[in-house]
C-alpha positions as CSV (number, residue, x, y, z in Angstrom):
1,M,123.6,142.0,8.5
2,K,126.9,141.6,10.5
3,K,128.4,138.2,10.9
4,K,125.6,136.2,12.1
5,R,126.0,134.1,15.3
6,L,126.7,130.0,15.0
7,R,123.3,129.3,16.4
8,T,121.7,131.2,13.4
9,E,124.0,129.9,10.9
10,L,123.4,126.1,11.9
11,V,119.7,126.9,10.5
12,H,120.2,128.9,7.5
13,A,124.3,127.8,6.2
14,G,124.3,126.3,2.8
15,E,120.6,126.5,2.1
16,R,118.8,128.8,-0.6
17,R,121.4,128.5,-3.3
18,Q,120.6,130.7,-6.3
19,L,119.0,128.7,-9.1
20,P,117.3,130.1,-12.6
21,I,113.9,129.7,-11.3
22,G,114.0,131.1,-7.7
23,R,114.9,129.9,-4.5
24,P,113.6,126.8,-2.8
25,V,113.7,127.2,1.1
26,A,115.1,123.8,1.9
27,T,117.6,122.3,-0.6
28,P,116.1,119.9,-2.7
29,I,117.4,116.2,-3.7
30,Y,119.3,116.3,-6.8
31,A,118.9,112.8,-7.7
32,T,120.5,112.8,-10.9
33,S,123.8,111.1,-11.9
34,A,124.7,113.7,-14.6
35,F,123.7,117.3,-15.8
36,T,122.8,118.5,-19.3
37,Y,123.3,121.8,-21.4
38,D,122.0,123.5,-24.1
39,S,125.5,123.4,-26.2
40,M,128.6,121.2,-26.2
41,E,130.4,124.5,-25.6
42,E,128.8,125.0,-22.4
43,V,129.6,121.2,-21.6
44,D,133.1,122.0,-22.4
45,Q,133.2,124.9,-20.3
46,V,132.2,123.0,-17.3
47,F,134.6,120.2,-17.8
48,S,137.3,122.6,-18.1
49,G,136.5,124.3,-14.8
50,E,135.8,127.5,-16.1
51,G,132.0,127.6,-15.3
52,G,130.9,126.9,-11.7
53,D,128.0,124.5,-12.7
54,F,127.8,120.8,-12.4
55,V,128.3,118.1,-14.8
56,Y,128.5,114.9,-13.0
57,T,127.5,113.9,-9.4
58,R,131.0,112.1,-8.8
59,Y,132.5,115.7,-9.4
60,G,129.7,117.5,-7.5
61,N,125.9,118.0,-6.9
62,P,123.9,120.9,-5.8
63,T,122.5,119.0,-2.8
64,I,126.0,118.0,-1.6
65,A,127.5,121.4,-2.4
66,A,124.7,122.9,0.0
67,L,126.1,120.8,2.8
68,E,129.6,121.5,1.9
69,D,128.8,125.0,2.1
70,A,127.3,125.0,5.4
71,L,130.1,123.1,7.1
72,V,132.6,125.9,5.5
73,T,130.4,128.7,6.9
74,L,130.3,126.6,10.4
75,E,134.1,125.5,10.9
76,G,135.5,128.8,9.6
77,G,136.9,127.2,6.5
78,T,137.4,128.1,2.8
79,A,136.7,125.0,1.2
80,A,135.2,121.5,2.1
81,C,134.3,118.2,0.6
82,A,131.7,115.6,1.4
83,Y,132.3,112.0,1.2
84,G,130.8,108.7,1.8
85,S,132.2,108.1,5.4
86,G,134.2,109.9,8.1
87,M,136.9,107.7,7.3
88,A,137.2,108.3,3.6
89,A,137.3,112.2,4.5
90,L,139.9,111.6,6.9
91,H,141.9,109.5,4.3
92,A,141.4,112.3,1.7
93,S,143.0,114.9,4.1
94,L,145.7,112.9,5.0
95,F,146.5,112.7,1.2
96,A,146.0,116.2,0.8
97,C,148.7,117.2,3.4
98,G,151.2,115.8,0.8
99,L,152.2,112.5,2.2
100,T,154.9,110.5,0.4
101,P,156.9,107.4,1.2
102,G,159.4,108.4,3.9
103,S,156.8,111.1,5.1
104,T,155.8,110.7,9.1
105,V,152.6,111.3,10.9
106,L,152.7,112.2,14.4
107,A,149.3,111.2,15.9
108,S,147.8,111.1,19.2
109,R,147.9,107.7,20.9
110,D,144.2,108.5,21.9
111,L,143.0,108.2,18.4
112,Y,139.8,106.0,17.0
113,G,140.8,102.4,16.6
114,A,140.1,102.8,12.8
115,T,142.4,105.4,12.4
116,F,145.4,103.7,13.3
117,A,144.1,100.8,11.1
118,L,144.1,103.6,8.3
119,L,147.7,104.8,8.9
120,E,149.0,101.1,9.3
121,K,147.3,99.4,6.7
122,V,147.1,101.9,3.9
123,F,149.6,104.5,4.4
124,G,152.2,102.4,6.1
125,I,152.2,100.2,3.1
126,A,152.8,103.5,0.9
127,G,156.0,103.8,3.1
128,V,154.3,106.6,5.3
129,K,155.6,106.0,9.1
130,T,153.3,106.6,12.1
131,V,154.8,107.7,15.6
132,T,152.6,108.8,18.6
133,A,152.6,110.5,21.6
134,D,150.2,111.5,24.5
135,F,148.8,114.8,23.1
136,N,148.1,115.6,26.5
137,D,151.6,116.0,27.3
138,L,152.8,119.0,25.5
139,E,156.7,118.6,26.2
140,A,156.5,114.8,25.1
141,V,154.7,115.9,21.8
142,R,157.3,118.9,21.1
143,A,160.0,116.4,21.6
144,E,158.6,113.8,19.3
145,A,158.0,116.5,16.7
146,V,161.7,117.7,16.9
147,A,162.8,113.9,16.9
148,A,160.2,112.8,14.0
149,K,159.9,115.7,11.6
150,P,156.4,115.0,10.9
151,T,154.8,116.3,7.9
152,V,151.4,115.8,9.7
153,L,150.0,115.9,13.2
154,L,146.9,114.3,13.9
155,A,144.6,114.6,16.7
156,E,141.2,114.6,17.9
157,T,139.4,117.3,19.6
158,I,137.8,114.8,22.3
159,S,139.4,111.5,22.4
160,N,137.6,108.1,22.2
161,P,136.6,106.6,24.8
162,L,138.4,108.4,27.6
163,L,137.0,111.9,26.3
164,K,140.3,113.9,26.7
165,V,140.3,117.1,25.6
166,C,143.0,118.0,23.6
167,D,144.9,121.7,23.5
168,L,144.5,122.4,19.9
169,A,145.9,126.0,19.9
170,A,149.2,124.5,21.8
171,I,149.2,121.4,19.3
172,A,148.9,123.7,16.4
173,A,151.8,126.1,17.6
174,I,154.1,122.6,18.0
175,G,153.0,121.7,14.5
176,K,153.8,125.2,13.1
177,E,157.3,125.0,14.5
178,A,158.0,121.6,12.9
179,G,156.5,122.7,9.5
180,A,153.9,120.0,9.7
181,R,150.2,120.5,9.3
182,L,147.6,119.9,11.7
183,V,144.4,117.7,11.0
184,V,141.6,117.4,13.5
185,D,139.1,114.8,13.9
186,N,136.2,117.1,15.4
187,T,133.7,114.8,15.3
188,F,133.1,114.1,19.1
189,A,132.7,118.1,19.6
190,S,131.1,119.0,16.5
191,P,131.5,122.8,15.1
192,F,128.8,124.0,17.8
193,L,131.4,123.1,20.7
194,C,134.6,123.8,19.0
195,Q,136.0,125.3,15.6
196,P,139.5,123.8,15.2
197,L,140.3,125.9,12.1
198,T,140.3,128.8,14.4
199,L,142.8,127.3,16.8
200,G,145.2,126.7,14.1
201,A,144.1,123.3,12.5
202,D,144.7,123.0,8.4
203,F,141.8,120.4,8.0
204,V,139.1,119.5,10.0
205,I,137.0,116.4,9.4
206,H,133.9,114.9,10.8
207,S,132.2,111.6,10.7
208,A,128.9,113.3,9.4
209,T,127.1,110.2,10.4
210,K,127.4,111.6,14.1
211,Y,126.4,114.7,15.5
212,L,126.0,116.6,12.4
213,G,123.1,114.0,11.0
214,G,122.2,113.3,14.7
215,H,119.3,110.8,13.9
216,G,121.0,107.5,13.1
217,D,119.5,107.3,9.8
218,A,122.6,109.0,7.2
219,M,126.3,108.1,6.7
220,G,128.7,110.3,5.5
221,G,132.0,112.5,6.3
222,V,132.9,116.1,5.6
223,A,136.7,117.3,5.3
224,V,137.1,121.3,5.4
225,A,140.3,123.1,4.8
226,K,141.6,126.2,6.2
227,Q,143.3,127.4,2.7
228,E,141.5,127.6,-0.5
229,H,144.3,126.1,-2.4
230,D,143.7,122.7,-0.5
231,R,140.3,122.4,-2.2
232,L,141.7,120.7,-5.3
233,A,143.3,118.3,-3.6
234,L,140.4,117.2,-1.5
235,V,138.2,117.1,-4.6
236,S,140.4,115.2,-6.7
237,I,141.0,112.5,-4.3
238,M,137.1,112.3,-4.2
239,K,136.8,111.9,-7.7
240,L,139.8,109.6,-8.1
241,A,139.0,107.2,-5.2
242,G,134.9,107.7,-5.6
243,G,134.4,108.2,-2.2
244,V,131.5,110.1,-3.1
245,M,128.5,111.1,-0.5
246,S,125.0,110.1,-1.5
247,V,122.5,113.0,-2.4
248,W,120.0,111.4,0.1
249,E,122.4,111.3,2.8
250,A,123.8,115.2,2.0
251,H,120.3,116.0,2.3
252,Q,119.3,114.0,5.7
253,I,122.4,115.4,7.3
254,L,121.9,119.1,6.2
255,R,118.5,118.7,7.5
256,G,120.2,117.4,10.9
257,V,122.7,120.2,10.8
258,K,119.8,122.7,11.7
259,T,118.9,121.4,14.8
260,L,122.8,120.8,16.1
261,G,122.7,123.4,18.5
262,L,119.4,122.5,20.2
263,R,120.1,118.8,20.3
264,L,124.1,119.3,21.6
265,E,122.7,122.1,24.2
266,R,120.4,119.2,25.7
267,Q,122.8,116.5,25.3
268,C,125.8,118.1,27.0
269,D,123.4,119.2,29.6
270,N,122.2,115.7,30.1
271,A,125.8,114.3,30.1
272,R,126.9,116.6,32.9
273,K,124.4,115.6,35.1
274,I,124.8,112.0,34.3
275,A,128.4,112.2,34.9
276,E,128.1,114.1,38.3
277,H,125.3,111.5,39.3
278,F,127.2,108.7,39.2
279,R,131.1,110.0,39.9
280,N,130.9,108.9,43.0
281,D,128.8,105.8,42.6
282,S,130.5,102.7,44.6
283,R,129.8,100.4,41.6
284,L,132.1,102.1,39.1
285,V,136.1,102.7,39.7
286,R,135.8,105.9,37.6
287,V,133.3,108.2,35.6
288,H,135.1,109.7,32.4
289,Y,133.9,113.3,31.6
290,P,135.7,116.3,30.6
291,T,134.5,118.8,33.2
292,L,135.2,116.3,35.8
293,S,138.9,115.6,35.2
294,A,140.7,115.3,38.6
295,D,144.1,116.8,37.2
296,G,142.8,120.5,36.6
297,A,141.8,120.0,33.0
298,E,138.7,121.9,33.3
299,A,140.2,125.5,32.2
300,L,141.6,123.8,29.0
301,V,138.0,122.4,28.4
302,G,136.8,126.0,28.6
303,R,139.6,127.4,26.3
304,V,138.7,124.6,23.7
305,L,134.7,123.9,24.0
306,L,132.1,126.2,24.0
307,P,131.5,127.0,27.6
308,P,130.1,125.6,29.5
309,H,129.7,122.5,28.0
310,G,132.2,119.3,28.1
311,G,130.6,117.3,25.5
312,A,127.8,114.7,25.0
313,L,129.5,111.5,26.1
314,V,130.2,110.0,29.2
315,S,132.1,106.7,29.7
316,I,132.3,104.5,33.1
317,E,134.6,101.9,34.4
318,L,132.7,99.1,36.3
319,K,134.3,98.0,39.4
320,E,133.8,94.3,38.1
321,N,136.3,95.7,35.6
322,T,135.5,92.5,33.1
323,R,134.1,92.1,29.7
324,E,131.4,89.9,31.5
325,A,130.4,92.3,33.7
326,A,130.1,95.1,30.8
327,Y,128.1,92.6,28.9
328,R,125.7,92.1,32.0
329,F,125.6,95.7,32.5
330,M,124.5,96.8,28.4
331,N,122.2,93.8,28.5
332,S,120.4,95.1,31.4
333,L,119.6,98.4,30.0
334,Q,115.8,98.9,28.9
335,L,116.1,102.4,27.4
336,C,119.6,102.7,26.3
337,V,120.4,101.4,22.8
338,R,123.1,98.9,22.3
339,L,125.3,100.2,19.2
340,T,128.6,101.1,17.7
341,S,127.8,104.8,16.8
342,L,127.0,107.6,18.7
343,G,125.6,111.3,18.5
344,D,122.0,110.6,17.6
345,V,119.0,111.6,19.7
346,F,118.4,108.6,21.5
347,T,120.9,107.5,24.0
348,G,123.5,104.6,23.2
349,V,126.1,102.6,24.5
350,S,128.8,100.8,23.3
351,H,131.8,98.5,24.6
352,S,135.2,100.1,23.2
353,A,137.3,96.7,23.7
354,S,135.1,94.9,21.4
355,S,134.2,97.4,19.0
356,S,136.4,101.1,18.2
357,H,139.3,99.4,19.5
358,R,138.6,95.9,18.8
359,E,142.0,95.3,16.4
360,L,144.3,96.6,19.2
361,S,145.6,94.0,21.4
362,P,145.1,93.6,25.2
363,A,148.2,94.8,25.8
364,Q,147.9,97.8,23.7
365,R,144.5,98.6,25.2
366,K,145.8,98.5,28.6
367,R,148.5,100.8,27.7
368,L,145.9,103.0,26.2
369,G,143.8,102.7,29.6
370,I,140.6,101.1,27.9
371,T,139.7,98.4,30.1
372,E,137.2,95.5,29.8
373,G,134.8,97.4,31.9
374,L,134.8,100.3,30.3
375,V,131.5,101.5,28.7
376,R,131.1,104.4,26.6
377,I,127.5,106.4,27.0
378,S,126.5,108.7,24.0
379,V,124.0,110.8,25.7
380,G,120.9,111.6,24.2
381,I,117.7,113.8,24.6
382,E,115.6,112.3,26.5
383,D,114.5,113.2,30.0
384,V,117.7,112.8,31.8
385,N,116.4,111.3,34.8
386,D,115.0,108.3,32.7
387,I,118.4,107.6,31.7
388,I,119.8,107.9,35.2
389,E,117.3,105.5,36.3
390,D,117.9,103.2,33.4
391,V,121.6,103.0,33.9
392,D,121.0,102.9,37.7
393,Q,119.0,99.7,37.4
394,A,121.4,98.0,34.9
395,L,124.3,98.6,37.6
396,S,122.0,96.9,40.3
397,K,121.8,94.1,37.9
């Protein structure tokens, strides 16, 4: 066949690896810590890297490899490595970029709170400097890149929690001019909505716990590299730091990937309807959703994300913009689930100021636009009218 379309690849990618006794239609769980061979010569060959087989699950496992193969296909990369969490995948990708004492990371100021903590508390201690810029202001990014001479640019396809869409192609061009590598957290978009490697990124990472798994029952992370020569670095960091994905988690996530397209189409459609329904609600200050942006960003959304979608998250700011009001609203929800994750088939809500960005000071959150009355809604696949009714009754209370 000619190159298969994305919705087809989601169902088949990574499956039916060649085995000596035939091919299972669904990848089995290889629940083994090690692998044996008929002779020590074969074992030695595998250890030396001459063979493509498996020897020890910390080094690789067929179940995990199937998930890695799927993400290489879906993201358009050449190498992938699965980890125990999205943070481990981000950590590995940054190391693979060759950061050393004295290096600089130019990061979007709208990154996930734990990402800033990683940069400060792990890489900062190792002598890596982090500077930030508004990645939606390309001139500011370009000026900072010239001044800081970064080794890495770090961005998110859709920011957390204000849902700003990044012009990845433009950021990649700035990175290339500066001689920097671009790492993109694509968790909020997933490969169904965006493939950052095709837009110029060098690495793309996912918290596979979210949309890839999609059912709130597995945790993991994946890093995908554009160039084959980066494979060794990703795998070496996984081996040495030990951030290995469980075979059970890999199996759950790979199964989730098969329905990613179906789930996200429904979730994105629901999210758009919710955003449009509440956009002029007098009980709210603002509804954050990419295609509702007042600054003409809809054209950018169409270039970065799969049209006509704008993602499956909506953030709302309450008119009574306090933490107490946010808690009263969230406590009044009867359908939507209170949790700190996202991307599941059910609708979930989180309070960013007390969860994802808790470690930032109130002044820092204010500068970023993360108010006490901001609530992020991860929209599920339920009947959208039920979600709207639940949000409406909670707002009334």
